[in-house]
C-alpha positions as CSV (number, residue, x, y, z in Angstrom):
1,M,-29.4,20.3,5.6
2,Q,-25.7,20.8,5.7
3,G,-23.8,21.8,2.7
4,P,-20.8,20.0,1.2
5,A,-18.0,19.3,3.7
6,P,-15.0,21.6,3.3
7,F,-11.7,20.0,2.3
8,D,-8.2,21.3,1.8
9,P,-6.7,20.3,-1.6
10,E,-3.2,20.9,-0.1
11,I,-3.7,17.9,2.2
12,P,-3.3,14.5,0.4
13,S,-6.3,12.2,0.5
14,I,-6.1,8.4,0.5
15,A,-9.0,8.3,-1.9
16,R,-7.6,10.8,-4.4
17,T,-4.1,9.2,-4.3
18,Y,-5.7,5.9,-5.1
19,D,-7.6,7.6,-7.9
20,Y,-4.3,8.9,-9.3
21,L,-2.7,5.5,-9.2
22,L,-5.6,4.1,-11.1
23,G,-5.2,6.8,-13.8
24,G,-8.2,8.9,-12.6
25,K,-8.7,12.6,-12.8
26,D,-10.2,13.4,-9.4
27,N,-6.9,14.3,-7.6
28,Y,-4.7,17.3,-6.8
29,P,-1.0,18.0,-6.8
30,A,-0.7,17.0,-3.2
31,D,-2.3,13.6,-4.0
32,R,-0.1,13.1,-7.1
33,A,3.0,13.9,-5.1
34,V,2.2,11.1,-2.6
35,G,1.3,8.8,-5.5
36,E,4.7,9.5,-7.1
37,I,6.4,8.5,-3.8
38,F,5.0,5.1,-4.3
39,V,5.9,5.0,-8.0
40,Q,9.5,6.2,-7.5
41,R,10.4,4.6,-4.2
42,F,8.5,1.4,-4.7
43,P,8.6,0.3,-8.3
44,G,5.7,-2.1,-9.0
45,A,3.6,-0.8,-6.0
46,V,1.0,0.8,-8.4
47,Q,0.0,-2.8,-9.3
48,I,-1.5,-3.1,-5.8
49,A,-4.1,-0.5,-6.7
50,L,-4.8,-2.2,-10.1
51,D,-5.0,-5.7,-8.6
52,N,-7.4,-4.5,-5.9
53,R,-9.8,-2.8,-8.4
54,A,-9.7,-5.8,-10.8
55,C,-10.4,-8.2,-7.9
56,L,-13.3,-6.1,-6.8
57,V,-14.8,-6.2,-10.3
58,R,-14.5,-10.0,-10.4
59,A,-16.0,-10.4,-6.9
60,V,-19.0,-8.3,-7.6
61,D,-19.6,-10.1,-10.9
62,Y,-19.4,-13.4,-9.1
63,M,-21.9,-12.4,-6.4
64,A,-24.3,-11.0,-9.0
65,R,-23.9,-13.7,-11.6
66,E,-23.1,-16.9,-9.6
67,V,-24.8,-16.2,-6.3
68,G,-27.7,-14.1,-7.8
69,L,-27.4,-11.2,-5.3
70,D,-29.1,-8.0,-6.3
71,Q,-28.4,-5.8,-3.3
72,F,-24.9,-4.6,-2.4
73,V,-23.4,-2.4,0.4
74,D,-20.0,-1.0,-0.4
75,L,-18.1,0.1,2.7
76,G,-15.2,2.5,1.9
77,S,-16.1,2.6,-1.7
78,G,-13.4,4.9,-3.1
79,L,-13.8,7.7,-5.6
80,P,-16.1,7.0,-8.5
81,T,-14.0,5.5,-11.3
82,A,-14.4,2.9,-14.1
83,D,-16.3,-0.2,-13.1
84,N,-17.9,1.0,-9.9
85,V,-19.9,-1.7,-7.9
86,H,-23.2,-0.6,-9.3
87,Q,-21.9,-0.7,-12.9
88,V,-20.5,-4.2,-12.6
89,A,-23.6,-5.5,-10.8
90,Q,-26.0,-3.9,-13.2
91,R,-24.3,-5.4,-16.2
92,V,-25.5,-8.7,-14.8
93,N,-28.8,-7.5,-13.4
94,P,-30.0,-4.0,-14.4
95,R,-32.2,-3.9,-11.3
96,A,-29.3,-4.5,-8.9
97,G,-29.1,-1.8,-6.1
98,V,-26.0,-0.5,-4.4
99,V,-25.6,1.6,-1.3
100,Y,-22.2,3.3,-0.9
101,V,-21.2,3.9,2.8
102,D,-18.4,6.1,4.1
103,N,-17.3,8.2,7.0
104,D,-14.8,10.5,5.3
105,P,-15.7,14.2,5.7
106,I,-14.6,14.8,2.1
107,V,-17.4,12.5,0.9
108,L,-20.0,15.2,0.3
109,A,-17.5,17.2,-1.8
110,H,-16.7,14.2,-3.9
111,G,-19.9,12.5,-4.8
112,R,-20.4,10.9,-1.3
113,A,-18.1,8.1,-2.2
114,L,-14.6,8.4,-0.7
115,L,-12.3,5.7,0.5
116,H,-11.6,5.6,4.2
117,H,-9.2,3.6,6.4
118,I,-10.3,2.3,9.8
119,T,-7.8,2.0,12.7
120,D,-7.9,-0.7,15.4
121,E,-9.2,1.8,17.9
122,E,-12.3,2.2,15.7
123,D,-13.0,-1.5,16.0
124,P,-13.1,-2.6,12.3
125,L,-13.9,-6.1,13.3
126,G,-17.0,-5.0,15.3
127,L,-18.1,-2.8,12.4
128,V,-18.0,-5.7,9.9
129,R,-19.7,-8.0,12.4
130,T,-22.5,-5.5,12.8
131,F,-23.2,-5.4,9.1
132,R,-22.8,-9.1,8.8
133,A,-25.3,-9.7,11.6
134,A,-27.8,-7.4,9.8
135,A,-27.4,-9.2,6.5
136,P,-29.9,-11.9,5.6
137,A,-28.9,-15.6,5.2
138,G,-27.4,-16.2,1.8
139,S,-25.5,-12.9,1.7
140,C,-21.8,-12.6,0.9
141,L,-19.0,-10.7,2.5
142,F,-16.1,-9.6,0.3
143,V,-13.1,-8.0,1.9
144,S,-9.8,-6.7,0.3
145,H,-7.1,-5.6,2.7
146,F,-3.5,-4.6,2.9
147,R,-1.5,-7.5,4.4
148,T,1.6,-7.2,6.4
149,L,4.1,-9.9,6.0
150,G,6.5,-8.6,8.6
151,D,9.1,-8.0,5.9
152,P,10.9,-4.8,4.8
153,D,8.7,-4.2,1.7
154,S,5.4,-4.1,3.6
155,A,6.9,-2.2,6.5
156,A,8.3,0.5,4.2
157,L,5.0,0.9,2.3
158,E,3.0,1.1,5.6
159,E,5.4,3.8,6.8
160,V,4.9,5.9,3.7
161,M,1.1,5.6,4.1
162,L,1.2,6.7,7.7
163,E,3.5,9.6,6.9
164,A,1.2,10.8,4.1
165,F,-2.2,10.2,5.5
166,G,-1.8,9.8,9.3
167,R,-3.9,6.6,9.4
168,G,-4.1,3.2,8.0
169,T,-3.4,-0.3,9.4
170,W,-2.0,-3.3,7.7
171,R,-3.0,-6.7,9.2
172,T,-1.7,-10.2,9.1
173,T,-3.5,-13.0,7.2
174,E,-4.8,-14.3,10.5
175,Q,-6.2,-11.0,11.5
176,I,-7.9,-10.6,8.1
177,A,-9.4,-14.1,8.4
178,E,-11.3,-12.9,11.6
179,Y,-13.6,-10.9,9.4
180,F,-14.9,-14.1,7.9
181,D,-15.7,-15.9,11.1
182,G,-19.1,-17.5,10.7
183,T,-18.9,-17.6,6.9
184,K,-17.9,-20.2,4.4
185,L,-14.9,-19.0,2.4
186,V,-15.3,-19.3,-1.3
187,E,-12.3,-20.9,-3.1
188,P,-9.5,-20.0,-3.3
189,G,-9.9,-18.5,0.2
190,I,-7.9,-15.4,1.3
191,V,-5.2,-14.9,-1.3
192,P,-3.5,-12.0,-3.1
193,C,-6.0,-10.1,-5.2
194,A,-4.2,-11.1,-8.4
195,Q,-4.9,-14.7,-7.5
196,W,-8.6,-14.4,-6.6
197,R,-10.4,-16.1,-9.5
198,P,-8.5,-14.3,-12.3
199,A,-9.5,-14.8,-15.9
200,K,-6.0,-16.1,-16.6
201,E,-3.1,-17.3,-14.5
202,P,-1.3,-14.2,-13.3
203,G,2.1,-16.0,-13.1
204,E,4.6,-15.4,-10.3
205,L,3.6,-12.4,-8.2
206,T,5.8,-9.6,-7.2
207,A,6.5,-8.8,-3.6
208,Y,4.1,-5.9,-3.8
209,Q,1.3,-7.9,-5.2
210,R,1.5,-10.2,-2.2
211,L,0.7,-7.2,0.1
212,I,-3.0,-6.8,-1.0
213,V,-5.3,-9.8,-0.4
214,A,-9.0,-10.6,-0.7
215,G,-11.5,-13.1,0.3
216,L,-15.2,-13.8,-0.1
217,G,-17.4,-15.5,2.5
218,R,-20.9,-16.8,2.1
219,M,-23.3,-16.6,5.0
């Protein structure tokens, strides 16, 4: 059996930067430096991370409570933090099981649960279709994704991400909708994370909040 995969703390990680933006402790100076680029150059961008995490919590609760699902597969799960998928699901059903899946080499060194970004060359649509085809009828597919609007704000944020991490692809609403082919989208469809079944009306969204969207499809 191989030991934990080596990693260089001097190289920023998408997962650890996300952890930093969420207020976590599993990050290094290099990750915090990138996080501060977002904080300083793009005021309000941190809300993207907060909206994404809160939306995930609501979606898992919906699938466990309303749909009655008790088995979950989390692709690109992110560093362990508050309200992980298993914690949310098990609050509804203590017997709910979760499998965390990732391909980041740092995974073994950080609890086998690091966030990864898939490029177009790696066929993300084919990857999702493979998992979808293997899932039994009655399953759900939840996806949150960076959305490009073709405007300066999204272009600037995407540029920072590529400079820092060397990978990451933002997609249009139409491209994101392809992940849900063959499913029935649950209301309100593919919308900014802050507007996906919030406990209270989020009010007018900032330009940054419109750049992270989510949807849930039933199979």
